mmCIF file of the N, C-alpha and C atoms, coordinates in Angstrom:
data_MODEL
# 
_entry.id   MODEL 
# 
loop_
_atom_site.group_PDB 
_atom_site.id 
_atom_site.type_symbol 
_atom_site.label_atom_id 
_atom_site.label_alt_id 
_atom_site.label_comp_id 
_atom_site.label_asym_id 
_atom_site.label_entity_id 
_atom_site.label_seq_id 
_atom_site.pdbx_PDB_ins_code 
_atom_site.Cartn_x 
_atom_site.Cartn_y 
_atom_site.Cartn_z 
_atom_site.occupancy 
_atom_site.B_iso_or_equiv 
_atom_site.pdbx_formal_charge 
_atom_site.auth_seq_id 
_atom_site.auth_comp_id 
_atom_site.auth_asym_id 
_atom_site.auth_atom_id 
_atom_site.pdbx_PDB_model_num 
ATOM 1   N N  . MET A 1 1  ? 44.058 163.066 87.906 1.00 0.00 ? 1  MET A N  1 
ATOM 2   C CA . MET A 1 1  ? 44.566 163.908 87.486 1.00 0.00 ? 1  MET A CA 1 
ATOM 3   C C  . MET A 1 1  ? 43.573 164.777 86.492 1.00 0.00 ? 1  MET A C  1 
ATOM 4   N N  . ALA A 1 2  ? 42.435 164.277 86.614 1.00 0.00 ? 2  ALA A N  1 
ATOM 5   C CA . ALA A 1 2  ? 41.067 164.919 85.533 1.00 0.00 ? 2  ALA A CA 1 
ATOM 6   C C  . ALA A 1 2  ? 40.686 166.577 86.292 1.00 0.00 ? 2  ALA A C  1 
ATOM 7   N N  . ASN A 1 3  ? 40.755 166.498 87.278 1.00 0.00 ? 3  ASN A N  1 
ATOM 8   C CA . ASN A 1 3  ? 40.637 167.454 87.971 1.00 0.00 ? 3  ASN A CA 1 
ATOM 9   C C  . ASN A 1 3  ? 41.334 168.408 88.252 1.00 0.00 ? 3  ASN A C  1 
ATOM 10  N N  . GLU A 1 4  ? 43.015 168.544 87.571 1.00 0.00 ? 4  GLU A N  1 
ATOM 11  C CA . GLU A 1 4  ? 43.848 169.350 87.809 1.00 0.00 ? 4  GLU A CA 1 
ATOM 12  C C  . GLU A 1 4  ? 44.272 170.150 86.446 1.00 0.00 ? 4  GLU A C  1 
ATOM 13  N N  . LYS A 1 5  ? 44.744 171.427 86.782 1.00 0.00 ? 5  LYS A N  1 
ATOM 14  C CA . LYS A 1 5  ? 45.202 172.162 86.042 1.00 0.00 ? 5  LYS A CA 1 
ATOM 15  C C  . LYS A 1 5  ? 46.531 172.235 85.772 1.00 0.00 ? 5  LYS A C  1 
ATOM 16  N N  . LYS A 1 6  ? 47.188 172.293 84.414 1.00 0.00 ? 6  LYS A N  1 
ATOM 17  C CA . LYS A 1 6  ? 48.683 172.184 84.452 1.00 0.00 ? 6  LYS A CA 1 
ATOM 18  C C  . LYS A 1 6  ? 49.202 173.896 84.197 1.00 0.00 ? 6  LYS A C  1 
ATOM 19  N N  . ASN A 1 7  ? 50.446 174.188 84.384 1.00 0.00 ? 7  ASN A N  1 
ATOM 20  C CA . ASN A 1 7  ? 50.960 175.407 83.976 1.00 0.00 ? 7  ASN A CA 1 
ATOM 21  C C  . ASN A 1 7  ? 52.345 175.249 83.922 1.00 0.00 ? 7  ASN A C  1 
ATOM 22  N N  . LYS A 1 8  ? 52.621 175.725 82.851 1.00 0.00 ? 8  LYS A N  1 
ATOM 23  C CA . LYS A 1 8  ? 54.298 175.845 82.996 1.00 0.00 ? 8  LYS A CA 1 
ATOM 24  C C  . LYS A 1 8  ? 55.433 176.570 83.860 1.00 0.00 ? 8  LYS A C  1 
ATOM 25  N N  . ILE A 1 9  ? 56.210 175.921 84.547 1.00 0.00 ? 9  ILE A N  1 
ATOM 26  C CA . ILE A 1 9  ? 56.950 176.739 85.465 1.00 0.00 ? 9  ILE A CA 1 
ATOM 27  C C  . ILE A 1 9  ? 58.177 176.551 85.020 1.00 0.00 ? 9  ILE A C  1 
ATOM 28  N N  . ILE A 1 10 ? 59.063 177.814 85.106 1.00 0.00 ? 10 ILE A N  1 
ATOM 29  C CA . ILE A 1 10 ? 60.594 177.467 84.786 1.00 0.00 ? 10 ILE A CA 1 
ATOM 30  C C  . ILE A 1 10 ? 61.215 177.426 85.960 1.00 0.00 ? 10 ILE A C  1 
ATOM 31  N N  . HIS A 1 11 ? 62.093 176.903 86.275 1.00 0.00 ? 11 HIS A N  1 
ATOM 32  C CA . HIS A 1 11 ? 62.738 176.348 87.663 1.00 0.00 ? 11 HIS A CA 1 
ATOM 33  C C  . HIS A 1 11 ? 64.305 176.943 87.157 1.00 0.00 ? 11 HIS A C  1 
ATOM 34  N N  . LEU A 1 12 ? 64.806 177.918 88.491 1.00 0.00 ? 12 LEU A N  1 
ATOM 35  C CA . LEU A 1 12 ? 66.265 178.211 88.044 1.00 0.00 ? 12 LEU A CA 1 
ATOM 36  C C  . LEU A 1 12 ? 66.650 177.850 89.015 1.00 0.00 ? 12 LEU A C  1 
ATOM 37  N N  . GLU A 1 13 ? 68.254 176.854 89.137 1.00 0.00 ? 13 GLU A N  1 
ATOM 38  C CA . GLU A 1 13 ? 68.957 176.561 90.467 1.00 0.00 ? 13 GLU A CA 1 
ATOM 39  C C  . GLU A 1 13 ? 70.357 177.462 90.131 1.00 0.00 ? 13 GLU A C  1 
ATOM 40  N N  . ILE A 1 14 ? 70.516 178.383 91.074 1.00 0.00 ? 14 ILE A N  1 
ATOM 41  C CA . ILE A 1 14 ? 71.947 178.778 90.951 1.00 0.00 ? 14 ILE A CA 1 
ATOM 42  C C  . ILE A 1 14 ? 72.631 179.441 92.416 1.00 0.00 ? 14 ILE A C  1 
ATOM 43  N N  . ASP A 1 15 ? 74.196 178.988 92.266 1.00 0.00 ? 15 ASP A N  1 
ATOM 44  C CA . ASP A 1 15 ? 74.420 178.948 93.510 1.00 0.00 ? 15 ASP A CA 1 
ATOM 45  C C  . ASP A 1 15 ? 73.628 178.462 94.815 1.00 0.00 ? 15 ASP A C  1 
ATOM 46  N N  . GLY A 1 16 ? 73.258 177.213 94.276 1.00 0.00 ? 16 GLY A N  1 
ATOM 47  C CA . GLY A 1 16 ? 72.894 176.356 95.599 1.00 0.00 ? 16 GLY A CA 1 
ATOM 48  C C  . GLY A 1 16 ? 71.255 176.871 96.136 1.00 0.00 ? 16 GLY A C  1 
ATOM 49  N N  . GLN A 1 17 ? 71.063 178.029 95.334 1.00 0.00 ? 17 GLN A N  1 
ATOM 50  C CA . GLN A 1 17 ? 69.032 178.637 95.315 1.00 0.00 ? 17 GLN A CA 1 
ATOM 51  C C  . GLN A 1 17 ? 68.872 177.971 94.406 1.00 0.00 ? 17 GLN A C  1 
ATOM 52  N N  . HIS A 1 18 ? 67.108 178.099 94.877 1.00 0.00 ? 18 HIS A N  1 
ATOM 53  C CA . HIS A 1 18 ? 66.324 177.524 93.821 1.00 0.00 ? 18 HIS A CA 1 
ATOM 54  C C  . HIS A 1 18 ? 64.884 178.872 93.645 1.00 0.00 ? 18 HIS A C  1 
ATOM 55  N N  . TYR A 1 19 ? 64.689 179.340 92.398 1.00 0.00 ? 19 TYR A N  1 
ATOM 56  C CA . TYR A 1 19 ? 63.691 180.283 92.065 1.00 0.00 ? 19 TYR A CA 1 
ATOM 57  C C  . TYR A 1 19 ? 63.142 179.538 91.280 1.00 0.00 ? 19 TYR A C  1 
ATOM 58  N N  . TYR A 1 20 ? 61.570 180.067 91.173 1.00 0.00 ? 20 TYR A N  1 
ATOM 59  C CA . TYR A 1 20 ? 60.693 179.581 90.207 1.00 0.00 ? 20 TYR A CA 1 
ATOM 60  C C  . TYR A 1 20 ? 59.851 180.881 89.502 1.00 0.00 ? 20 TYR A C  1 
ATOM 61  N N  . TYR A 1 21 ? 59.844 180.692 88.253 1.00 0.00 ? 21 TYR A N  1 
ATOM 62  C CA . TYR A 1 21 ? 58.912 181.786 87.282 1.00 0.00 ? 21 TYR A CA 1 
ATOM 63  C C  . TYR A 1 21 ? 57.904 181.177 86.499 1.00 0.00 ? 21 TYR A C  1 
ATOM 64  N N  . GLY A 1 22 ? 57.155 182.030 86.102 1.00 0.00 ? 22 GLY A N  1 
ATOM 65  C CA . GLY A 1 22 ? 55.862 181.917 85.258 1.00 0.00 ? 22 GLY A CA 1 
ATOM 66  C C  . GLY A 1 22 ? 56.186 181.440 83.792 1.00 0.00 ? 22 GLY A C  1 
ATOM 67  N N  . SER A 1 23 ? 57.556 181.990 83.133 1.00 0.00 ? 23 SER A N  1 
ATOM 68  C CA . SER A 1 23 ? 57.795 182.064 81.980 1.00 0.00 ? 23 SER A CA 1 
ATOM 69  C C  . SER A 1 23 ? 59.242 182.319 81.857 1.00 0.00 ? 23 SER A C  1 
ATOM 70  N N  . VAL A 1 24 ? 59.905 182.147 80.934 1.00 0.00 ? 24 VAL A N  1 
ATOM 71  C CA . VAL A 1 24 ? 61.236 182.570 80.475 1.00 0.00 ? 24 VAL A CA 1 
ATOM 72  C C  . VAL A 1 24 ? 61.512 184.166 80.534 1.00 0.00 ? 24 VAL A C  1 
ATOM 73  N N  . THR A 1 25 ? 60.777 184.762 79.998 1.00 0.00 ? 25 THR A N  1 
ATOM 74  C CA . THR A 1 25 ? 60.696 186.283 80.144 1.00 0.00 ? 25 THR A CA 1 
ATOM 75  C C  . THR A 1 25 ? 60.788 186.617 81.225 1.00 0.00 ? 25 THR A C  1 
ATOM 76  N N  . ALA A 1 26 ? 59.863 186.244 82.506 1.00 0.00 ? 26 ALA A N  1 
ATOM 77  C CA . ALA A 1 26 ? 60.002 186.733 83.725 1.00 0.00 ? 26 ALA A CA 1 
ATOM 78  C C  . ALA A 1 26 ? 61.704 186.277 84.458 1.00 0.00 ? 26 ALA A C  1 
ATOM 79  N N  . LEU A 1 27 ? 61.845 185.525 84.498 1.00 0.00 ? 27 LEU A N  1 
ATOM 80  C CA . LEU A 1 27 ? 63.442 184.924 84.411 1.00 0.00 ? 27 LEU A CA 1 
ATOM 81  C C  . LEU A 1 27 ? 64.232 185.929 84.164 1.00 0.00 ? 27 LEU A C  1 
ATOM 82  N N  . PHE A 1 28 ? 63.938 186.780 82.982 1.00 0.00 ? 28 PHE A N  1 
ATOM 83  C CA . PHE A 1 28 ? 65.362 187.404 82.518 1.00 0.00 ? 28 PHE A CA 1 
ATOM 84  C C  . PHE A 1 28 ? 64.792 189.052 82.599 1.00 0.00 ? 28 PHE A C  1 
ATOM 85  N N  . GLU A 1 29 ? 63.356 189.096 83.311 1.00 0.00 ? 29 GLU A N  1 
ATOM 86  C CA . GLU A 1 29 ? 63.449 190.510 84.119 1.00 0.00 ? 29 GLU A CA 1 
ATOM 87  C C  . GLU A 1 29 ? 64.355 190.651 85.747 1.00 0.00 ? 29 GLU A C  1 
ATOM 88  N N  . ASN A 1 30 ? 64.313 189.285 86.245 1.00 0.00 ? 30 ASN A N  1 
ATOM 89  C CA . ASN A 1 30 ? 65.180 189.223 87.164 1.00 0.00 ? 30 ASN A CA 1 
ATOM 90  C C  . ASN A 1 30 ? 66.572 188.999 87.406 1.00 0.00 ? 30 ASN A C  1 
ATOM 91  N N  . TRP A 1 31 ? 67.291 188.113 86.175 1.00 0.00 ? 31 TRP A N  1 
ATOM 92  C CA . TRP A 1 31 ? 68.379 187.649 86.139 1.00 0.00 ? 31 TRP A CA 1 
ATOM 93  C C  . TRP A 1 31 ? 68.812 188.373 84.858 1.00 0.00 ? 31 TRP A C  1 
ATOM 94  N N  . ASP A 1 32 ? 70.147 188.784 84.612 1.00 0.00 ? 32 ASP A N  1 
ATOM 95  C CA . ASP A 1 32 ? 71.017 189.193 83.592 1.00 0.00 ? 32 ASP A CA 1 
ATOM 96  C C  . ASP A 1 32 ? 71.792 188.169 82.810 1.00 0.00 ? 32 ASP A C  1 
ATOM 97  N N  . ALA A 1 33 ? 71.822 187.795 81.789 1.00 0.00 ? 33 ALA A N  1 
ATOM 98  C CA . ALA A 1 33 ? 72.974 187.135 80.854 1.00 0.00 ? 33 ALA A CA 1 
ATOM 99  C C  . ALA A 1 33 ? 73.765 186.520 81.160 1.00 0.00 ? 33 ALA A C  1 
ATOM 100 N N  . GLU A 1 34 ? 74.681 187.459 81.891 1.00 0.00 ? 34 GLU A N  1 
ATOM 101 C CA . GLU A 1 34 ? 76.145 187.409 82.411 1.00 0.00 ? 34 GLU A CA 1 
ATOM 102 C C  . GLU A 1 34 ? 76.197 186.306 83.789 1.00 0.00 ? 34 GLU A C  1 
ATOM 103 N N  . LYS A 1 35 ? 75.090 186.887 84.183 1.00 0.00 ? 35 LYS A N  1 
ATOM 104 C CA . LYS A 1 35 ? 74.908 185.690 85.409 1.00 0.00 ? 35 LYS A CA 1 
ATOM 105 C C  . LYS A 1 35 ? 74.456 184.551 85.378 1.00 0.00 ? 35 LYS A C  1 
ATOM 106 N N  . LEU A 1 36 ? 73.673 184.530 84.643 1.00 0.00 ? 36 LEU A N  1 
ATOM 107 C CA . LEU A 1 36 ? 72.970 182.918 84.113 1.00 0.00 ? 36 LEU A CA 1 
ATOM 108 C C  . LEU A 1 36 ? 74.335 182.250 83.186 1.00 0.00 ? 36 LEU A C  1 
ATOM 109 N N  . GLY A 1 37 ? 74.931 183.121 82.236 1.00 0.00 ? 37 GLY A N  1 
ATOM 110 C CA . GLY A 1 37 ? 75.821 182.396 81.036 1.00 0.00 ? 37 GLY A CA 1 
ATOM 111 C C  . GLY A 1 37 ? 74.865 181.914 80.375 1.00 0.00 ? 37 GLY A C  1 
ATOM 112 N N  . VAL A 1 38 ? 74.065 182.508 80.182 1.00 0.00 ? 38 VAL A N  1 
ATOM 113 C CA . VAL A 1 38 ? 73.268 182.557 78.889 1.00 0.00 ? 38 VAL A CA 1 
ATOM 114 C C  . VAL A 1 38 ? 72.058 183.480 78.487 1.00 0.00 ? 38 VAL A C  1 
ATOM 115 N N  . ASN A 1 39 ? 71.687 183.581 77.133 1.00 0.00 ? 39 ASN A N  1 
ATOM 116 C CA . ASN A 1 39 ? 70.617 184.801 77.255 1.00 0.00 ? 39 ASN A CA 1 
ATOM 117 C C  . ASN A 1 39 ? 69.422 184.238 76.922 1.00 0.00 ? 39 ASN A C  1 
ATOM 118 N N  . TYR A 1 40 ? 68.369 185.239 76.814 1.00 0.00 ? 40 TYR A N  1 
ATOM 119 C CA . TYR A 1 40 ? 67.302 184.861 76.605 1.00 0.00 ? 40 TYR A CA 1 
ATOM 120 C C  . TYR A 1 40 ? 66.915 184.256 74.879 1.00 0.00 ? 40 TYR A C  1 
ATOM 121 N N  . ARG A 1 41 ? 67.465 184.944 73.900 1.00 0.00 ? 41 ARG A N  1 
ATOM 122 C CA . ARG A 1 41 ? 67.718 184.532 72.559 1.00 0.00 ? 41 ARG A CA 1 
ATOM 123 C C  . ARG A 1 41 ? 67.902 182.921 72.605 1.00 0.00 ? 41 ARG A C  1 
ATOM 124 N N  . LYS A 1 42 ? 68.864 182.809 72.954 1.00 0.00 ? 42 LYS A N  1 
ATOM 125 C CA . LYS A 1 42 ? 69.482 181.076 72.734 1.00 0.00 ? 42 LYS A CA 1 
ATOM 126 C C  . LYS A 1 42 ? 68.422 180.465 73.376 1.00 0.00 ? 42 LYS A C  1 
ATOM 127 N N  . LEU A 1 43 ? 68.287 180.538 74.937 1.00 0.00 ? 43 LEU A N  1 
ATOM 128 C CA . LEU A 1 43 ? 66.961 179.715 75.304 1.00 0.00 ? 43 LEU A CA 1 
ATOM 129 C C  . LEU A 1 43 ? 65.858 179.599 74.395 1.00 0.00 ? 43 LEU A C  1 
ATOM 130 N N  . ARG A 1 44 ? 65.331 180.548 73.753 1.00 0.00 ? 44 ARG A N  1 
ATOM 131 C CA . ARG A 1 44 ? 64.163 180.705 73.239 1.00 0.00 ? 44 ARG A CA 1 
ATOM 132 C C  . ARG A 1 44 ? 64.575 180.521 71.858 1.00 0.00 ? 44 ARG A C  1 
ATOM 133 N N  . ASP A 1 45 ? 65.694 180.193 71.051 1.00 0.00 ? 45 ASP A N  1 
ATOM 134 C CA . ASP A 1 45 ? 66.018 179.365 70.092 1.00 0.00 ? 45 ASP A CA 1 
ATOM 135 C C  . ASP A 1 45 ? 65.901 177.970 70.020 1.00 0.00 ? 45 ASP A C  1 
ATOM 136 N N  . MET A 1 46 ? 66.774 177.590 71.437 1.00 0.00 ? 46 MET A N  1 
ATOM 137 C CA . MET A 1 46 ? 67.085 176.025 71.642 1.00 0.00 ? 46 MET A CA 1 
ATOM 138 C C  . MET A 1 46 ? 65.723 175.552 71.745 1.00 0.00 ? 46 MET A C  1 
ATOM 139 N N  . ARG A 1 47 ? 64.716 176.169 72.029 1.00 0.00 ? 47 ARG A N  1 
ATOM 140 C CA . ARG A 1 47 ? 63.192 175.679 72.579 1.00 0.00 ? 47 ARG A CA 1 
ATOM 141 C C  . ARG A 1 47 ? 63.389 175.112 73.686 1.00 0.00 ? 47 ARG A C  1 
ATOM 142 N N  . ILE A 1 48 ? 63.831 175.896 74.889 1.00 0.00 ? 48 ILE A N  1 
ATOM 143 C CA . ILE A 1 48 ? 63.808 175.040 76.174 1.00 0.00 ? 48 ILE A CA 1 
ATOM 144 C C  . ILE A 1 48 ? 62.447 174.597 76.507 1.00 0.00 ? 48 ILE A C  1 
ATOM 145 N N  . SER A 1 49 ? 61.547 174.997 75.977 1.00 0.00 ? 49 SER A N  1 
ATOM 146 C CA . SER A 1 49 ? 60.081 174.294 76.585 1.00 0.00 ? 49 SER A CA 1 
ATOM 147 C C  . SER A 1 49 ? 59.866 173.258 76.240 1.00 0.00 ? 49 SER A C  1 
ATOM 148 N N  . THR A 1 50 ? 60.338 172.700 74.807 1.00 0.00 ? 50 THR A N  1 
ATOM 149 C CA . THR A 1 50 ? 60.389 171.814 74.613 1.00 0.00 ? 50 THR A CA 1 
ATOM 150 C C  . THR A 1 50 ? 61.128 170.313 75.078 1.00 0.00 ? 50 THR A C  1 
ATOM 151 N N  . ILE A 1 51 ? 62.561 170.940 75.195 1.00 0.00 ? 51 ILE A N  1 
ATOM 152 C CA . ILE A 1 51 ? 63.598 169.745 75.404 1.00 0.00 ? 51 ILE A CA 1 
ATOM 153 C C  . ILE A 1 51 ? 63.607 169.989 77.195 1.00 0.00 ? 51 ILE A C  1 
ATOM 154 N N  . GLY A 1 52 ? 63.146 170.785 77.987 1.00 0.00 ? 52 GLY A N  1 
ATOM 155 C CA . GLY A 1 52 ? 62.962 170.781 79.011 1.00 0.00 ? 52 GLY A CA 1 
ATOM 156 C C  . GLY A 1 52 ? 64.023 170.899 80.149 1.00 0.00 ? 52 GLY A C  1 
ATOM 157 N N  . LYS A 1 53 ? 65.350 171.286 79.426 1.00 0.00 ? 53 LYS A N  1 
ATOM 158 C CA . LYS A 1 53 ? 66.329 171.773 80.426 1.00 0.00 ? 53 LYS A CA 1 
ATOM 159 C C  . LYS A 1 53 ? 67.932 172.540 79.902 1.00 0.00 ? 53 LYS A C  1 
ATOM 160 N N  . TYR A 1 54 ? 68.390 173.415 80.510 1.00 0.00 ? 54 TYR A N  1 
ATOM 161 C CA . TYR A 1 54 ? 69.210 173.817 80.112 1.00 0.00 ? 54 TYR A CA 1 
ATOM 162 C C  . TYR A 1 54 ? 70.487 173.824 80.978 1.00 0.00 ? 54 TYR A C  1 
ATOM 163 N N  . GLU A 1 55 ? 71.653 173.447 80.921 1.00 0.00 ? 55 GLU A N  1 
ATOM 164 C CA . GLU A 1 55 ? 72.783 173.512 82.145 1.00 0.00 ? 55 GLU A CA 1 
ATOM 165 C C  . GLU A 1 55 ? 74.006 173.700 81.442 1.00 0.00 ? 55 GLU A C  1 
ATOM 166 N N  . ASN A 1 56 ? 74.615 175.118 82.187 1.00 0.00 ? 56 ASN A N  1 
ATOM 167 C CA . ASN A 1 56 ? 75.880 175.217 81.885 1.00 0.00 ? 56 ASN A CA 1 
ATOM 168 C C  . ASN A 1 56 ? 76.724 175.587 83.481 1.00 0.00 ? 56 ASN A C  1 
ATOM 169 N N  . ASP A 1 57 ? 78.005 176.092 83.222 1.00 0.00 ? 57 ASP A N  1 
ATOM 170 C CA . ASP A 1 57 ? 78.560 175.963 84.801 1.00 0.00 ? 57 ASP A CA 1 
ATOM 171 C C  . ASP A 1 57 ? 78.214 176.588 85.596 1.00 0.00 ? 57 ASP A C  1 
ATOM 172 N N  . LYS A 1 58 ? 77.090 178.084 85.621 1.00 0.00 ? 58 LYS A N  1 
ATOM 173 C CA . LYS A 1 58 ? 76.440 178.954 86.181 1.00 0.00 ? 58 LYS A CA 1 
ATOM 174 C C  . LYS A 1 58 ? 75.223 178.652 86.883 1.00 0.00 ? 58 LYS A C  1 
ATOM 175 N N  . CYS A 1 59 ? 74.264 177.513 85.794 1.00 0.00 ? 59 CYS A N  1 
ATOM 176 C CA . CYS A 1 59 ? 73.184 177.282 86.593 1.00 0.00 ? 59 CYS A CA 1 
ATOM 177 C C  . CYS A 1 59 ? 72.612 176.112 85.709 1.00 0.00 ? 59 CYS A C  1 
ATOM 178 N N  . ILE A 1 60 ? 71.397 175.899 86.358 1.00 0.00 ? 60 ILE A N  1 
ATOM 179 C CA . ILE A 1 60 ? 70.347 174.646 85.637 1.00 0.00 ? 60 ILE A CA 1 
ATOM 180 C C  . ILE A 1 60 ? 69.161 175.346 85.496 1.00 0.00 ? 60 ILE A C  1 
ATOM 181 N N  . ILE A 1 61 ? 68.441 175.513 84.246 1.00 0.00 ? 61 ILE A N  1 
ATOM 182 C CA . ILE A 1 61 ? 67.432 175.576 83.904 1.00 0.00 ? 61 ILE A CA 1 
ATOM 183 C C  . ILE A 1 61 ? 66.339 174.769 83.562 1.00 0.00 ? 61 ILE A C  1 
ATOM 184 N N  . ARG A 1 62 ? 65.245 174.486 84.318 1.00 0.00 ? 62 ARG A N  1 
ATOM 185 C CA . ARG A 1 62 ? 64.323 173.109 83.849 1.00 0.00 ? 62 ARG A CA 1 
ATOM 186 C C  . ARG A 1 62 ? 63.108 173.981 83.421 1.00 0.00 ? 62 ARG A C  1 
ATOM 187 N N  . VAL A 1 63 ? 62.152 173.417 82.676 1.00 0.00 ? 63 VAL A N  1 
ATOM 188 C CA . VAL A 1 63 ? 61.086 173.639 82.368 1.00 0.00 ? 63 VAL A CA 1 
ATOM 189 C C  . VAL A 1 63 ? 60.521 172.590 83.001 1.00 0.00 ? 63 VAL A C  1 
ATOM 190 N N  . GLY A 1 64 ? 58.950 173.258 83.704 1.00 0.00 ? 64 GLY A N  1 
ATOM 191 C CA . GLY A 1 64 ? 58.402 171.669 84.299 1.00 0.00 ? 64 GLY A CA 1 
ATOM 192 C C  . GLY A 1 64 ? 56.605 172.326 83.926 1.00 0.00 ? 64 GLY A C  1 
ATOM 193 N N  . LYS A 1 65 ? 56.069 171.319 85.086 1.00 0.00 ? 65 LYS A N  1 
ATOM 194 C CA . LYS A 1 65 ? 54.582 171.384 84.940 1.00 0.00 ? 65 LYS A CA 1 
ATOM 195 C C  . LYS A 1 65 ? 54.356 171.784 86.730 1.00 0.00 ? 65 LYS A C  1 
ATOM 196 N N  . LEU A 1 66 ? 53.494 172.715 87.011 1.00 0.00 ? 66 LEU A N  1 
ATOM 197 C CA . LEU A 1 66 ? 52.984 173.188 88.041 1.00 0.00 ? 66 LEU A CA 1 
ATOM 198 C C  . LEU A 1 66 ? 51.424 172.937 87.999 1.00 0.00 ? 66 LEU A C  1 
ATOM 199 N N  . ILE A 1 67 ? 51.385 171.795 89.000 1.00 0.00 ? 67 ILE A N  1 
ATOM 200 C CA . ILE A 1 67 ? 49.474 171.231 89.007 1.00 0.00 ? 67 ILE A CA 1 
ATOM 201 C C  . ILE A 1 67 ? 49.331 171.987 90.068 1.00 0.00 ? 67 ILE A C  1 
ATOM 202 N N  . VAL A 1 68 ? 47.701 172.545 89.499 1.00 0.00 ? 68 VAL A N  1 
ATOM 203 C CA . VAL A 1 68 ? 47.074 173.053 90.523 1.00 0.00 ? 68 VAL A CA 1 
ATOM 204 C C  . VAL A 1 68 ? 45.813 172.430 90.542 1.00 0.00 ? 68 VAL A C  1 
ATOM 205 N N  . SER A 1 69 ? 45.003 172.376 91.655 1.00 0.00 ? 69 SER A N  1 
ATOM 206 C CA . SER A 1 69 ? 43.862 171.726 91.858 1.00 0.00 ? 69 SER A CA 1 
ATOM 207 C C  . SER A 1 69 ? 42.818 172.695 91.559 1.00 0.00 ? 69 SER A C  1 
ATOM 208 N N  . THR A 1 70 ? 41.883 172.011 90.438 1.00 0.00 ? 70 THR A N  1 
ATOM 209 C CA . THR A 1 70 ? 40.601 173.042 90.221 1.00 0.00 ? 70 THR A CA 1 
ATOM 210 C C  . THR A 1 70 ? 39.343 173.044 91.099 1.00 0.00 ? 70 THR A C  1 
ATOM 211 N N  . ALA A 1 71 ? 39.726 171.719 92.061 1.00 0.00 ? 71 ALA A N  1 
ATOM 212 C CA . ALA A 1 71 ? 38.871 171.553 93.310 1.00 0.00 ? 71 ALA A CA 1 
ATOM 213 C C  . ALA A 1 71 ? 37.631 172.915 93.423 1.00 0.00 ? 71 ALA A C  1 
ATOM 214 N N  . ARG A 1 72 ? 38.343 173.701 93.843 1.00 0.00 ? 72 ARG A N  1 
ATOM 215 C CA . ARG A 1 72 ? 37.494 174.639 94.181 1.00 0.00 ? 72 ARG A CA 1 
ATOM 216 C C  . ARG A 1 72 ? 36.546 175.706 92.712 1.00 0.00 ? 72 ARG A C  1 
ATOM 217 N N  . LEU A 1 73 ? 37.342 175.677 91.716 1.00 0.00 ? 73 LEU A N  1 
ATOM 218 C CA . LEU A 1 73 ? 36.914 176.162 90.740 1.00 0.00 ? 73 LEU A CA 1 
ATOM 219 C C  . LEU A 1 73 ? 35.545 175.183 90.224 1.00 0.00 ? 73 LEU A C  1 
ATOM 220 N N  . ASN A 1 74 ? 35.540 173.638 90.508 1.00 0.00 ? 74 ASN A N  1 
ATOM 221 C CA . ASN A 1 74 ? 34.797 173.041 89.746 1.00 0.00 ? 74 ASN A CA 1 
ATOM 222 C C  . ASN A 1 74 ? 33.764 172.841 90.788 1.00 0.00 ? 74 ASN A C  1 
ATOM 223 N N  . LYS A 1 75 ? 33.302 173.354 92.062 1.00 0.00 ? 75 LYS A N  1 
ATOM 224 C CA . LYS A 1 75 ? 32.702 173.084 93.145 1.00 0.00 ? 75 LYS A CA 1 
ATOM 225 C C  . LYS A 1 75 ? 31.515 174.595 93.056 1.00 0.00 ? 75 LYS A C  1 
ATOM 226 N N  . LYS A 1 76 ? 32.416 175.599 92.207 1.00 0.00 ? 76 LYS A N  1 
ATOM 227 C CA . LYS A 1 76 ? 31.860 177.004 92.077 1.00 0.00 ? 76 LYS A CA 1 
ATOM 228 C C  . LYS A 1 76 ? 31.022 176.874 91.144 1.00 0.00 ? 76 LYS A C  1 
ATOM 229 N N  . LYS A 1 77 ? 31.496 176.273 89.871 1.00 0.00 ? 77 LYS A N  1 
ATOM 230 C CA . LYS A 1 77 ? 30.638 175.877 88.517 1.00 0.00 ? 77 LYS A CA 1 
ATOM 231 C C  . LYS A 1 77 ? 29.280 174.989 89.319 1.00 0.00 ? 77 LYS A C  1 
ATOM 232 N N  . GLU A 1 78 ? 29.172 173.993 90.128 1.00 0.00 ? 78 GLU A N  1 
ATOM 233 C CA . GLU A 1 78 ? 28.241 173.159 90.597 1.00 0.00 ? 78 GLU A CA 1 
ATOM 234 C C  . GLU A 1 78 ? 27.273 173.982 91.019 1.00 0.00 ? 78 GLU A C  1 
ATOM 235 N N  . ILE A 1 79 ? 27.590 174.967 92.049 1.00 0.00 ? 79 ILE A N  1 
ATOM 236 C CA . ILE A 1 79 ? 26.728 176.225 92.678 1.00 0.00 ? 79 ILE A CA 1 
ATOM 237 C C  . ILE A 1 79 ? 25.921 177.225 91.610 1.00 0.00 ? 79 ILE A C  1 
ATOM 238 N N  . GLU A 1 80 ? 26.310 177.044 90.321 1.00 0.00 ? 80 GLU A N  1 
ATOM 239 C CA . GLU A 1 80 ? 25.966 178.215 89.920 1.00 0.00 ? 80 GLU A CA 1 
ATOM 240 C C  . GLU A 1 80 ? 25.275 177.740 88.549 1.00 0.00 ? 80 GLU A C  1 
# 
């Protein structure tokens, strides 16, 4: 795990489909509060990034970590 980089990812499950976003802001650029049953401010105020999950009768929003390899980045540093 030492050679891996972690990025926050927002996972939206709605109508049996799964979508992935880099931020809550990006999520709300693609969905409106009415469709999700929650607005941006509520998610921000409840600190979804800290609690990790929000669920209602319309959707589930989860916050997780996307782990990406830095092997290529480390190899480039060795060459320089």
